[in-house]
C-alpha positions as semicolon CSV with decimal commas, in nm:
position;residue;x (nm);y (nm);z (nm)
1;M;2,404;0,745;0,189
2;A;2,024;0,764;0,201
3;L;1,858;0,575;0,482
4;N;1,698;0,245;0,379
5;L;1,428;0,198;0,643
6;L;1,323;-0,146;0,521
7;S;1,678;-0,280;0,544
8;E;1,730;-0,124;0,892
9;L;1,408;-0,274;1,023
10;K;1,483;-0,620;0,886
11;N;1,838;-0,623;1,027
12;N;1,777;-0,460;1,366
13;I;1,426;-0,579;1,447
14;G;1,344;-0,867;1,215
15;T;1,610;-1,105;1,343
16;S;1,484;-1,085;1,703
17;L;1,122;-1,103;1,593
18;A;1,184;-1,424;1,402
19;K;1,402;-1,574;1,674
20;H;1,143;-1,535;1,950
21;S;0,827;-1,577;1,742
22;P;0,758;-1,935;1,861
23;T;0,716;-1,792;2,212
24;F;0,503;-1,482;2,159
25;L;0,345;-1,562;1,820
26;G;0,317;-1,939;1,842
27;E;0,469;-1,950;1,494
28;E;0,776;-2,111;1,336
29;S;1,078;-1,879;1,307
30;D;1,136;-1,943;0,937
31;K;0,778;-1,850;0,848
32;T;0,803;-1,534;1,057
33;E;1,130;-1,441;0,892
34;T;0,967;-1,481;0,551
35;A;0,676;-1,260;0,656
36;I;0,879;-0,978;0,816
37;S;1,000;-0,818;0,494
38;G;0,650;-0,813;0,344
39;T;0,503;-0,684;0,670
40;Y;0,737;-0,386;0,701
41;A;0,714;-0,313;0,327
42;T;0,335;-0,309;0,360
43;I;0,336;-0,073;0,660
44;L;0,585;0,163;0,496
45;A;0,384;0,164;0,169
46;A;0,072;0,254;0,365
47;L;0,266;0,544;0,522
48;V;0,378;0,663;0,179
49;E;0,017;0,658;0,054
50;K;-0,125;0,828;0,364
51;G;0,143;1,094;0,363
52;S;0,073;1,198;0,005
53;T;-0,165;1,465;0,143
54;E;-0,084;1,743;0,388
55;K;-0,350;1,622;0,631
56;G;-0,224;1,263;0,618
57;A;0,137;1,376;0,673
58;S;0,028;1,573;0,979
59;Q;-0,148;1,267;1,126
60;I;0,158;1,048;1,073
61;F;0,384;1,310;1,232
62;K;0,164;1,321;1,544
63;T;0,175;0,941;1,568
64;V;0,553;0,936;1,536
65;E;0,586;1,202;1,809
66;K;0,418;0,963;2,056
67;A;0,661;0,679;1,981
68;N;0,900;0,552;2,247
69;P;1,258;0,545;2,108
70;E;1,382;0,347;2,412
71;I;1,248;0,020;2,271
72;L;1,522;0,032;2,004
73;N;1,807;0,018;2,258
74;N;1,797;-0,354;2,328
75;V;1,540;-0,523;2,109
76;D;1,642;-0,879;2,195
77;Q;1,577;-0,827;2,565
78;I;1,224;-0,700;2,500
79;F;1,123;-1,036;2,362
80;T;1,254;-1,220;2,669
81;R;1,047;-1,016;2,911
82;S;0,701;-1,101;3,041
83;P;0,410;-1,148;2,797
84;Q;0,266;-0,821;2,930
85;S;0,550;-0,627;2,768
86;I;0,475;-0,784;2,431
87;N;0,101;-0,724;2,476
88;G;0,173;-0,361;2,553
89;L;0,354;-0,320;2,219
90;V;0,071;-0,505;2,039
91;N;-0,178;-0,259;2,192
92;V;0,029;0,034;2,062
93;G;0,023;-0,116;1,714
94;T;-0,352;-0,177;1,743
95;R;-0,395;0,191;1,822
96;D;-0,165;0,329;1,549
97;L;-0,229;0,103;1,248
98;P;-0,579;0,235;1,164
99;T;-0,430;0,587;1,139
100;F;-0,267;0,507;0,808
101;M;-0,411;0,170;0,704
102;G;-0,779;0,232;0,775
103;N;-0,991;-0,081;0,762
104;K;-0,755;-0,266;0,526
105;Q;-0,534;-0,409;0,801
106;R;-0,700;-0,750;0,828
107;E;-0,705;-0,806;0,452
108;A;-0,339;-0,703;0,429
109;S;-0,223;-0,933;0,711
110;N;-0,427;-1,222;0,567
111;L;-0,248;-1,178;0,233
112;I;0,091;-1,189;0,408
113;A;-0,017;-1,501;0,600
114;A;-0,119;-1,676;0,277
115;Q;0,213;-1,604;0,108
116;S;0,436;-1,682;0,407
117;G;0,249;-1,984;0,542
118;M;0,179;-1,818;0,877
119;K;-0,149;-1,848;1,061
120;K;-0,376;-1,547;1,009
121;E;-0,384;-1,464;1,381
122;A;-0,004;-1,472;1,401
123;S;0,034;-1,252;1,091
124;S;-0,209;-0,995;1,234
125;K;-0,022;-0,987;1,565
126;L;0,313;-0,956;1,385
127;M;0,190;-0,649;1,197
128;K;0,071;-0,485;1,520
129;L;0,395;-0,571;1,698
130;A;0,613;-0,444;1,413
131;T;0,444;-0,103;1,403
132;P;0,577;0,055;1,727
133;F;0,936;-0,036;1,629
134;L;0,890;0,140;1,296
135;M;0,735;0,445;1,463
136;S;1,024;0,458;1,711
137;M;1,280;0,443;1,430
138;L;1,104;0,729;1,251
139;G;1,084;0,920;1,580
140;K;1,458;0,881;1,623
141;E;1,513;1,031;1,277
142;V;1,277;1,321;1,352
143;T;1,454;1,403;1,678
144;G;1,807;1,351;1,548
145;K;1,760;1,557;1,230
146;G;1,506;1,808;1,360
147;L;1,248;1,714;1,098
148;D;0,899;1,863;1,076
149;A;0,597;1,690;0,916
150;K;0,713;1,781;0,566
151;G;1,065;1,663;0,633
152;L;0,938;1,335;0,772
153;M;0,727;1,276;0,464
154;N;1,023;1,348;0,238
155;L;1,210;1,079;0,429
156;I;0,923;0,830;0,393
157;Q;0,855;0,914;0,028
158;G;1,221;0,849;-0,043
159;Q;1,167;0,482;0,045
160;K;0,942;0,406;-0,255
161;N;1,217;0,255;-0,468
162;N;1,317;0,021;-0,184
163;L;0,957;-0,094;-0,129
164;S;0,831;-0,170;-0,479
165;G;1,010;-0,502;-0,508
166;A;0,945;-0,605;-0,147
167;L;0,566;-0,557;-0,144
168;P;0,374;-0,888;-0,135
169;E;0,206;-0,967;-0,466
170;G;-0,141;-0,819;-0,475
171;M;-0,080;-0,573;-0,188
172;K;-0,111;-0,272;-0,422
173;N;-0,469;-0,374;-0,490
174;V;-0,550;-0,455;-0,128
175;L;-0,430;-0,116;0,001
176;Q;-0,522;0,067;-0,322
177;L;-0,173;0,216;-0,342
178;S;-0,201;0,477;-0,617
179;S;0,148;0,599;-0,520
180;F;0,277;0,262;-0,643
181;G;0,080;0,252;-0,969
182;W;-0,259;0,120;-0,855
183;T;-0,552;0,254;-1,058
184;K;-0,919;0,204;-1,001
185;E;-1,086;-0,008;-1,264
186;E;-1,438;0,089;-1,350
187;V;-1,653;-0,207;-1,431
188;K;-1,995;-0,140;-1,576
189;V;-2,248;-0,407;-1,503
190;A;-2,559;-0,415;-1,713
191;E;-2,870;-0,412;-1,504
192;P;-3,090;-0,716;-1,554
193;V;-3,405;-0,656;-1,756
194;K;-3,706;-0,716;-1,543
195;K;-3,970;-0,922;-1,716
196;V;-4,314;-0,784;-1,654
197;V;-4,576;-1,054;-1,631
198;K;-4,929;-0,933;-1,693
199;K;-5,184;-1,117;-1,490
200;K;-5,511;-1,196;-1,660
201;V;-5,801;-1,078;-1,453
202;K;-6,131;-1,251;-1,511
203;K;-6,404;-0,992;-1,536
204;E;-6,740;-1,077;-1,390
205;K;-7,049;-0,964;-1,579
206;V;-7,260;-0,735;-1,367
207;A;-7,588;-0,589;-1,477
208;T;-7,553;-0,213;-1,512
209;P;-7,828;0,035;-1,429
210;E;-7,846;0,123;-1,803
211;K;-7,926;-0,238;-1,892
212;V;-8,192;-0,251;-1,623
213;V;-8,360;0,063;-1,764
214;K;-8,351;-0,084;-2,117
215;A;-8,507;-0,405;-1,984
216;K;-8,784;-0,204;-1,823
217;K;-8,856;-0,016;-2,146
218;A;-8,837;-0,329;-2,356
219;A;-9,078;-0,534;-2,144
220;P;-9,402;-0,345;-2,226
221;K;-9,302;-0,328;-2,596
222;V;-9,264;-0,706;-2,610
223;V;-9,596;-0,762;-2,440
224;K;-9,768;-0,506;-2,661
225;Q;-9,616;-0,663;-2,973
226;E;-9,731;-1,011;-2,875
227;V;-10,084;-0,897;-2,794
228;T;-10,106;-0,691;-3,114
229;E;-9,993;-0,984;-3,329
230;A;-10,239;-1,214;-3,160
231;A;-10,523;-0,967;-3,206
232;S;-10,441;-0,878;-3,568
233;G;-10,443;-1,240;-3,665
234;G;-10,818;-1,274;-3,582
235;L;-10,970;-0,934;-3,673
236;A;-11,103;-1,067;-4,007
237;W;-11,363;-1,290;-3,844
238;L;-11,418;-1,085;-3,524
239;K;-11,535;-0,772;-3,700
240;W;-11,889;-0,912;-3,704
241;L;-11,884;-0,987;-3,337
242;L;-11,884;-0,646;-3,167
243;I;-11,939;-0,768;-2,815
244;P;-11,663;-1,031;-2,820
245;L;-11,436;-0,767;-2,973
246;I;-11,503;-0,527;-2,690
247;I;-11,445;-0,804;-2,439
248;G;-11,118;-0,892;-2,617
249;L;-11,014;-0,530;-2,617
250;L;-11,078;-0,498;-2,245
251;G;-10,881;-0,821;-2,191
252;W;-10,592;-0,680;-2,387
253;L;-10,592;-0,361;-2,178
254;G;-10,597;-0,567;-1,858
255;Y;-10,316;-0,784;-1,977
256;K;-10,107;-0,479;-2,076
257;G;-10,146;-0,335;-1,728
258;F;-10,035;-0,664;-1,580
259;A;-9,727;-0,675;-1,810
260;D;-9,625;-0,317;-1,726
261;G;-9,650;-0,395;-1,358
262;A;-9,442;-0,708;-1,397
263;A;-9,175;-0,522;-1,588
264;S;-9,166;-0,250;-1,323
265;K;-9,126;-0,511;-1,053
266;V;-8,839;-0,676;-1,245
267;A;-8,664;-0,342;-1,290
268;A;-8,715;-0,250;-0,924
269;T;-8,582;-0,588;-0,812
270;T;-8,274;-0,555;-1,037
271;T;-8,209;-0,203;-0,909
272;N;-8,232;-0,324;-0,550
273;V;-7,988;-0,606;-0,623
274;V;-7,739;-0,355;-0,768
275;K;-7,784;-0,129;-0,465
276;D;-7,735;-0,423;-0,227
277;A;-7,417;-0,529;-0,410
278;A;-7,280;-0,175;-0,387
279;A;-7,364;-0,167;-0,017
280;V;-7,187;-0,500;0,041
281;T;-6,879;-0,374;-0,150
282;K;-6,874;-0,055;0,053
283;T;-6,905;-0,251;0,377
284;A;-6,618;-0,484;0,276
285;T;-6,395;-0,191;0,177
286;T;-6,470;-0,012;0,502
287;G;-6,404;-0,332;0,694
288;A;-6,065;-0,380;0,524
289;A;-5,969;-0,020;0,598
290;D;-6,078;-0,060;0,959
291;A;-5,878;-0,384;0,986
292;A;-5,565;-0,210;0,849
293;A;-5,616;0,080;1,087
294;N;-5,664;-0,160;1,377
295;A;-5,345;-0,347;1,283
296;A;-5,146;-0,021;1,272
297;G;-5,301;0,079;1,600
298;A;-5,200;-0,255;1,753
299;V;-4,834;-0,192;1,662
300;K;-4,859;0,159;1,805
301;N;-5,007;0,023;2,125
302;V;-4,725;-0,231;2,164
303;F;-4,449;0,028;2,111
304;G;-4,619;0,333;2,262
305;S;-4,592;0,675;2,099
306;V;-4,506;0,697;1,729
307;N;-4,349;0,979;1,528
308;D;-4,560;0,960;1,210
309;A;-4,311;1,154;0,996
310;A;-4,022;0,929;1,105
311;L;-4,243;0,622;1,059
312;K;-4,319;0,725;0,701
313;A;-3,948;0,785;0,638
314;L;-3,880;0,416;0,718
315;D;-4,048;0,325;0,387
316;G;-3,754;0,483;0,205
317;I;-3,487;0,280;0,388
318;K;-3,360;-0,041;0,230
319;F;-3,249;-0,264;0,516
320;S;-2,974;-0,514;0,433
321;A;-3,079;-0,876;0,464
322;G;-2,996;-1,007;0,811
323;S;-2,906;-0,664;0,949
324;A;-3,021;-0,555;1,293
325;G;-3,264;-0,310;1,132
326;A;-3,418;-0,580;0,911
327;Q;-3,453;-0,810;1,213
328;M;-3,621;-0,536;1,420
329;M;-3,864;-0,441;1,141
330;S;-3,970;-0,807;1,106
331;F;-4,019;-0,818;1,482
332;I;-4,238;-0,506;1,470
333;K;-4,445;-0,620;1,172
334;G;-4,493;-0,957;1,337
335;G;-4,666;-0,794;1,632
336;A;-4,358;-0,786;1,858
337;N;-4,376;-1,157;1,925
338;G;-4,047;-1,308;2,037
339;E;-3,739;-1,221;2,236
340;G;-3,674;-0,879;2,083
341;K;-3,298;-0,939;2,049
342;F;-3,113;-0,842;1,729
343;R;-2,749;-0,894;1,628
344;F;-2,553;-0,651;1,410
345;N;-2,421;-0,851;1,115
346;N;-2,255;-0,574;0,913
347;L;-2,094;-0,368;1,190
348;N;-1,713;-0,367;1,196
349;F;-1,458;-0,220;1,434
350;A;-1,087;-0,155;1,394
351;S;-0,901;-0,455;1,534
352;G;-0,868;-0,432;1,911
353;S;-1,045;-0,095;1,928
354;A;-1,392;0,059;1,955
355;T;-1,363;0,261;1,633
356;I;-1,644;0,180;1,387
357;T;-1,484;0,134;1,046
358;G;-1,581;0,217;0,691
359;T;-1,947;0,238;0,598
360;S;-2,053;-0,030;0,845
361;G;-2,191;0,240;1,078
362;A;-2,489;0,265;0,839
363;E;-2,639;-0,034;1,019
364;V;-2,642;0,168;1,343
365;D;-2,794;0,464;1,156
366;N;-3,080;0,244;1,031
367;L;-3,147;0,131;1,386
368;A;-3,160;0,499;1,489
369;A;-3,423;0,561;1,219
370;I;-3,644;0,291;1,373
371;L;-3,597;0,430;1,723
372;N;-3,681;0,778;1,595
373;A;-4,012;0,640;1,467
374;Y;-4,102;0,444;1,782
375;T;-4,018;0,709;2,038
376;D;-4,099;0,512;2,355
377;V;-3,879;0,212;2,276
378;K;-3,572;0,168;2,496
379;V;-3,284;-0,064;2,411
380;S;-2,984;-0,229;2,570
381;V;-2,668;-0,241;2,355
382;E;-2,455;-0,542;2,456
383;G;-2,097;-0,608;2,347
384;Y;-1,910;-0,942;2,330
385;T;-1,560;-1,059;2,235
386;D;-1,400;-1,396;2,168
387;S;-1,204;-1,577;2,438
388;K;-0,855;-1,484;2,317
389;G;-0,652;-1,242;2,526
390;N;-0,690;-1,110;2,877
391;A;-1,038;-1,141;3,029
392;D;-1,033;-0,791;3,179
393;S;-0,916;-0,639;2,852
394;N;-1,189;-0,825;2,664
395;Q;-1,454;-0,698;2,903
396;T;-1,330;-0,340;2,865
397;L;-1,319;-0,370;2,486
398;S;-1,673;-0,510;2,469
399;Q;-1,799;-0,226;2,691
400;N;-1,621;0,037;2,482
401;R;-1,770;-0,100;2,161
402;A;-2,120;-0,098;2,308
403;D;-2,061;0,261;2,421
404;A;-1,944;0,351;2,067
405;V;-2,275;0,226;1,925
406;K;-2,463;0,428;2,187
407;A;-2,265;0,740;2,097
408;R;-2,356;0,698;1,731
409;L;-2,724;0,650;1,813
410;I;-2,718;0,967;2,025
411;S;-2,558;1,156;1,736
412;K;-2,860;1,054;1,526
413;G;-3,105;1,210;1,770
414;I;-3,182;0,923;2,010
415;A;-3,205;1,036;2,373
416;A;-2,928;0,894;2,594
417;D;-3,174;0,773;2,858
418;R;-3,329;0,538;2,601
419;I;-3,002;0,346;2,557
420;M;-2,830;0,123;2,811
421;T;-2,495;-0,047;2,743
422;K;-2,319;-0,351;2,884
423;G;-1,994;-0,528;2,798
424;F;-1,983;-0,903;2,861
425;G;-1,635;-0,983;2,731
426;A;-1,609;-1,346;2,620
427;A;-1,923;-1,455;2,810
428;N;-2,222;-1,618;2,637
429;P;-2,044;-1,739;2,319
430;V;-2,269;-1,825;2,023
431;A;-2,004;-2,041;1,853
432;T;-1,683;-2,227;1,933
433;N;-1,372;-2,023;2,014
434;D;-1,150;-2,297;1,868
435;T;-1,177;-2,172;1,509
436;P;-1,131;-1,829;1,346
437;E;-1,484;-1,846;1,209
438;G;-1,630;-1,922;1,550
439;R;-1,434;-1,643;1,716
440;A;-1,554;-1,400;1,450
441;E;-1,915;-1,489;1,538
442;N;-1,850;-1,441;1,908
443;R;-1,713;-1,089;1,849
444;R;-2,052;-0,921;1,817
445;I;-2,286;-0,641;1,923
446;E;-2,647;-0,720;2,012
447;V;-2,942;-0,488;2,070
448;V;-3,222;-0,592;2,304
449;I;-3,556;-0,412;2,336
450;V;-3,614;-0,327;2,701
451;K;-3,975;-0,407;2,781
């Protein structure tokens, strides 16, 4: 008869897990019993999915080889030992789960908690605790039957029929289990049409040099026309008066000279006004450019040497709102006024480990881009945890996570001597540790500019 792993795990492990769960999970036995089937079905389904490739099968085989088969000998006694024994098994599960579940573990355990009525923390711990027992059972099969990686995967793949009905509703979507019929749905979202608003610019009328020249030419013509009209109107009776005519003619010539001079002065004055306006505009433009240059220089002076190419590259980076990079850029553009402390808001780690998960490492990469631009800036990377668990373990975990951020920064070209790290464990909480939301805020990484 083919081995039914789910049934074996429920009968040999599940009973003891449920019986002792009030002690080591702080959860009611009936709720734990309800959750066990879904938990093991979820872990096994993740193994089936991971093992569908040769590389994934090899990784699972290596994990199984490290399992301790002795824990299967007397399961009930394990749960009556000291809390350290249980914590040791939880740590093993924390280490192994990301191998085949990636960063989906929390979402999966939360779904199980919602359907079983368990607390989220208890469901997460149950999943971690259940994992080493499963690995040990698989290890026993590998040793007893002399299986290699391919043989192990044949064994695991053979469990699909047993798992389909036991998987919690919605788990196929959470873990994206294509081996169990999940398919990716492509949803096309129409991009919003941006309305372009044209601003009306009021144009000021400025006298052009051409108009000034025309005014200059027109002035003597007007004067000449007026004088001519005046003179022509009286020639009929002045023709007999030669002397007064000569005097009038000389007066006209004198007046014409005066008019030409006046027009020249008007044109010269207008030209000077235009020149002065151009000079003022040039001075204002130069002043604005100098002010911008001085502002850029001020930033450079605050942060020391600057890599101009890397600084220009920052223009092409879109920093997520609230991210450490966005906070640091605001700090820089604001003249470096303030504390110079920035918290990563989109950086995630595998539960209980220092492994940066998914695409969240992009926030560290953006910080590296800033440090590449401002080459004299040094930072301190500081890790924190919530208050749950052992204080020494929390301090070690916070230090390891800070070191993981440093390692990623170094991989992006930042010199190691520009980065200090420190783990503070559960010290300096920024929220209450009495709620899941508060604990999530306290589990954080901060970056501080070292002045």
